[in-house]
PASEBA-1860 file (N, C-alpha, C; in nm, 3 decimals):
! residues 114
1> XXXXXXXX> 1.005/-3.418/-1.125/1.046/-3.380/-0.991/1.192/-3.337/-0.991 ~ 1.221/-3.243/-0.906/1.359/-3.199/-0.890/1.434/-3.309/-0.817 ~ 1.553/-3.339/-0.865/1.633/-3.440/-0.796/1.721/-3.371/-0.692 ~ 1.728/-3.431/-0.579/1.813/-3.378/-0.474/1.741/-3.279/-0.384 ~ 1.759/-3.299/-0.257/1.690/-3.213/-0.159/1.728/-3.066/-0.173 ~ 1.857/-3.038/-0.187/1.900/-2.898/-0.193/1.839/-2.825/-0.312 ~ 1.833/-2.892/-0.426/1.772/-2.830/-0.545/1.623/-2.806/-0.524 ~ 1.557/-2.905/-0.467/1.413/-2.891/-0.442/1.385/-2.777/-0.344
9> XXXXXXXX> 1.465/-2.768/-0.240/1.448/-2.661/-0.142/1.474/-2.525/-0.205 ~ 1.578/-2.516/-0.285/1.612/-2.389/-0.350/1.499/-2.341/-0.440 ~ 1.444/-2.431/-0.520/1.333/-2.394/-0.609/1.213/-2.351/-0.526 ~ 1.181/-2.428/-0.424/1.066/-2.396/-0.339/1.082/-2.259/-0.275 ~ 1.198/-2.233/-0.217/1.220/-2.104/-0.151/1.214/-1.989/-0.249 ~ 1.275/-2.006/-0.365/1.276/-1.898/-0.463/1.134/-1.863/-0.509 ~ 1.056/-1.964/-0.539/0.922/-1.940/-0.592/0.826/-1.895/-0.483 ~ 0.824/-1.966/-0.372/0.725/-1.935/-0.270/0.755/-1.808/-0.193
17> XXXXXXXX> 0.881/-1.774/-0.174/0.912/-1.647/-0.107/0.860/-1.530/-0.189 ~ 0.873/-1.538/-0.320/0.820/-1.433/-0.407/0.668/-1.431/-0.401 ~ 0.605/-1.549/-0.408/0.459/-1.556/-0.404/0.405/-1.497/-0.273 ~ 0.467/-1.534/-0.161/0.422/-1.479/-0.033/0.456/-1.331/-0.021 ~ 0.569/-1.292/-0.075/0.607/-1.150/-0.072/0.508/-1.062/-0.145 ~ 0.457/-1.111/-0.255/0.357/-1.037/-0.331/0.218/-1.053/-0.271 ~ 0.185/-1.175/-0.229/0.048/-1.205/-0.189/0.009/-1.168/-0.047 ~ 0.098/-1.190/0.049/0.059/-1.165/0.189/0.014/-1.022/0.217
25> XXXXXXXX> 0.081/-0.919/0.163/0.031/-0.784/0.188/-0.109/-0.760/0.131 ~ -0.149/-0.840/0.033/-0.282/-0.823/-0.026/-0.392/-0.895/0.052 ~ -0.355/-0.991/0.136/-0.457/-1.068/0.207/-0.464/-1.039/0.356 ~ -0.386/-0.944/0.404/-0.396/-0.916/0.547/-0.295/-0.821/0.602 ~ -0.263/-0.844/0.726/-0.193/-0.749/0.811/-0.041/-0.751/0.797 ~ 0.008/-0.756/0.677/0.152/-0.743/0.654/0.171/-0.624/0.561 ~ 0.240/-0.524/0.609/0.258/-0.404/0.527/0.388/-0.404/0.450 ~ 0.491/-0.458/0.511/0.623/-0.454/0.446/0.646/-0.582/0.368
33> XXXXXXXX> 0.687/-0.566/0.244/0.712/-0.680/0.157/0.823/-0.769/0.213 ~ 0.925/-0.709/0.272/1.036/-0.788/0.328/0.985/-0.881/0.439 ~ 0.892/-0.834/0.517/0.834/-0.916/0.623/0.754/-1.033/0.563 ~ 0.684/-1.006/0.455/0.607/-1.110/0.387/0.699/-1.214/0.325 ~ 0.807/-1.170/0.264/0.906/-1.263/0.207/0.967/-1.348/0.318 ~ 1.001/-1.285/0.429/1.059/-1.359/0.542/0.960/-1.464/0.594 ~ 0.833/-1.430/0.601/0.732/-1.527/0.645/0.726/-1.645/0.549 ~ 0.734/-1.617/0.419/0.735/-1.724/0.320/0.856/-1.814/0.334
41> XXXXXXXX> 0.970/-1.755/0.362/1.091/-1.834/0.383/1.079/-1.921/0.508 ~ 1.029/-1.863/0.616/1.021/-1.937/0.743/0.926/-2.055/0.732 ~ 0.804/-2.033/0.679/0.710/-2.145/0.672/0.764/-2.256/0.584 ~ 0.838/-2.220/0.480/0.893/-2.324/0.392/1.016/-2.391/0.450 ~ 1.095/-2.319/0.526/1.210/-2.382/0.591/1.167/-2.481/0.698 ~ 1.044/-2.467/0.745/0.988/-2.564/0.840/0.915/-2.676/0.765 ~ 0.827/-2.640/0.672/0.742/-2.741/0.608/0.818/-2.830/0.509 ~ 0.916/-2.776/0.440/0.984/-2.854/0.336/1.059/-2.975/0.392
49> XXXXXXXX> 1.143/-2.958/0.494/1.211/-3.078/0.546/1.114/-3.178/0.610 ~ 1.008/-3.128/0.673/0.910/-3.219/0.731/0.846/-3.303/0.621 ~ 0.808/-3.237/0.512/0.747/-3.310/0.400/0.845/-3.407/0.337 ~ 0.966/-3.361/0.313/1.065/-3.441/0.239/1.114/-3.562/0.319 ~ 1.144/-3.539/0.447/1.208/-3.644/0.527/1.113/-3.724/0.617 ~ 0.993/-3.673/0.641/0.901/-3.744/0.730/0.772/-3.784/0.659 ~ 0.699/-3.686/0.608/0.569/-3.717/0.547/0.582/-3.808/0.426 ~ 0.666/-3.768/0.331/0.678/-3.843/0.205/0.717/-3.989/0.227
57> XXXXXXXX> 0.822/-4.019/0.303/0.859/-4.160/0.320/0.751/-4.243/0.390 ~ 0.689/-4.187/0.493/0.587/-4.263/0.566/0.464/-4.283/0.479 ~ 0.418/-4.177/0.416/0.299/-4.188/0.333/0.322/-4.278/0.211 ~ 0.441/-4.269/0.152/0.472/-4.354/0.037/0.465/-4.501/0.075 ~ 0.515/-4.532/0.193/0.509/-4.670/0.243/0.364/-4.710/0.270 ~ 0.283/-4.618/0.326/0.147/-4.651/0.369/0.047/-4.657/0.254 ~ 0.055/-4.563/0.160/-0.052/-4.554/0.060/-0.003/-4.558/-0.085 ~ 0.125/-4.566/-0.105/0.177/-4.568/-0.242/0.222/-4.431/-0.288
65> XXXXXXXX> 0.296/-4.431/-0.395/0.366/-4.312/-0.443/0.275/-4.194/-0.480 ~ 0.177/-4.217/-0.566/0.091/-4.108/-0.612/0.008/-4.047/-0.500 ~ -0.057/-4.133/-0.424/-0.139/-4.084/-0.313/-0.053/-4.016/-0.207 ~ 0.067/-4.066/-0.186/0.157/-4.006/-0.088/0.196/-3.865/-0.129 ~ 0.221/-3.847/-0.256/0.259/-3.715/-0.305/0.145/-3.615/-0.283 ~ 0.025/-3.654/-0.320/-0.091/-3.567/-0.304/-0.115/-3.538/-0.156 ~ -0.110/-3.641/-0.073/-0.133/-3.623/0.070/-0.028/-3.534/0.134 ~ 0.099/-3.554/0.099/0.206/-3.472/0.156/0.190/-3.326/0.115
73> XXXXXXXX> 0.159/-3.301/-0.011/0.138/-3.163/-0.057/0.020/-3.100/0.015 ~ -0.088/-3.176/0.032/-0.206/-3.124/0.101/-0.173/-3.090/0.246 ~ -0.099/-3.177/0.313/-0.062/-3.151/0.452/0.031/-3.031/0.464 ~ 0.120/-3.014/0.369/0.208/-2.897/0.368/0.124/-2.769/0.355 ~ 0.029/-2.771/0.263/-0.056/-2.653/0.244/-0.136/-2.621/0.370 ~ -0.191/-2.722/0.433/-0.266/-2.701/0.557/-0.174/-2.644/0.665 ~ -0.054/-2.699/0.676/0.040/-2.650/0.776/0.083/-2.506/0.753 ~ 0.113/-2.473/0.628/0.153/-2.336/0.598/0.037/-2.240/0.623
81> XXXXXXXX> -0.082/-2.279/0.580/-0.201/-2.194/0.600/-0.224/-2.172/0.750 ~ -0.222/-2.279/0.828/-0.249/-2.267/0.972/-0.144/-2.182/1.042 ~ -0.018/-2.199/1.004/0.090/-2.121/1.065/0.073/-1.972/1.034 ~ 0.050/-1.942/0.909/0.033/-1.801/0.870/-0.094/-1.742/0.930 ~ -0.202/-1.820/0.936/-0.329/-1.771/0.992/-0.316/-1.740/1.141 ~ -0.234/-1.815/1.212/-0.213/-1.788/1.355/-0.118/-1.670/1.377 ~ -0.032/-1.646/1.280/0.068/-1.540/1.292/0.004/-1.401/1.284 ~ -0.085/-1.383/1.189/-0.147/-1.252/1.165/-0.293/-1.268/1.128
89> XXXXXXXX> -0.364/-1.157/1.134/-0.503/-1.154/1.091/-0.507/-1.143/0.939 ~ -0.537/-1.253/0.875/-0.551/-1.256/0.730/-0.694/-1.291/0.696 ~ -0.735/-1.254/0.578/-0.859/-1.306/0.523/-0.831/-1.452/0.494 ~ -0.887/-1.541/0.573/-0.848/-1.682/0.569/-0.876/-1.751/0.436 ~ -0.990/-1.728/0.372/-1.009/-1.790/0.240/-0.909/-1.739/0.137 ~ -0.879/-1.610/0.140/-0.777/-1.558/0.048/-0.639/-1.613/0.080 ~ -0.610/-1.627/0.209/-0.482/-1.686/0.249/-0.472/-1.829/0.198 ~ -0.579/-1.905/0.209/-0.578/-2.042/0.158/-0.551/-2.043/0.008
97> XXXXXXXX> -0.615/-1.953/-0.065/-0.592/-1.945/-0.210/-0.446/-1.911/-0.240 ~ -0.389/-1.820/-0.162/-0.248/-1.784/-0.180/-0.157/-1.902/-0.152 ~ -0.181/-1.974/-0.043/-0.098/-2.090/-0.008/-0.106/-2.196/-0.117 ~ -0.226/-2.222/-0.165/-0.242/-2.321/-0.272/-0.170/-2.276/-0.399 ~ -0.183/-2.149/-0.433/-0.117/-2.097/-0.553/0.035/-2.100/-0.540 ~ 0.087/-2.061/-0.424/0.232/-2.062/-0.401/0.287/-2.203/-0.412 ~ 0.218/-2.299/-0.351/0.266/-2.438/-0.357/0.251/-2.497/-0.496 ~ 0.146/-2.464/-0.566/0.130/-2.511/-0.704/0.239/-2.453/-0.793
105> XXXXXXXX> 0.270/-2.326/-0.773/0.375/-2.261/-0.853/0.512/-2.326/-0.827 ~ 0.542/-2.355/-0.702/0.673/-2.417/-0.674/0.677/-2.561/-0.725 ~ 0.565/-2.629/-0.720/0.559/-2.765/-0.776/0.582/-2.762/-0.926 ~ 0.518/-2.670/-0.993/0.536/-2.655/-1.138/0.680/-2.616/-1.172 ~ 0.736/-2.523/-1.096/0.874/-2.483/-1.119/0.970/-2.600/-1.098 ~ 0.944/-2.679/-0.995/1.027/-2.797/-0.972/1.019/-2.897/-1.086 ~ 0.900/-2.913/-1.140/0.883/-3.006/-1.254/0.956/-2.953/-1.378 ~ 0.953/-2.822/-1.398/1.023/-2.762/-1.512/1.173/-2.775/-1.497
113> XX> 1.224/-2.748/-1.376/1.367/-2.756/-1.351/1.417/-2.899/-1.369 ~ 1.334/-2.995/-1.325/1.375/-3.135/-1.337/1.376/-3.172/-1.482
END
């Protein structure tokens, strides 16, 4: 895991903004790559602090470290998917695959950086 909130956020934004920038135009109604990158930045600037400062501590206390990590990541993916699905008309199964891939990529990048 990446140590420090700022480092974790930076890795997440770098990886997921690129993933959404490439992927969103392929799964729906986003034509401009800059708009897709901005959407990736916005959903992560909302979901990341919620996961880091609210979900993770509460879930870790309630269900333990490993289960909390999985649950927090799952909730983040659901939140990002739902937000993007409400924003534009996307192919929802493809959008879900993109959200899962983007989050898996940032998780892997965070593990490598750490």
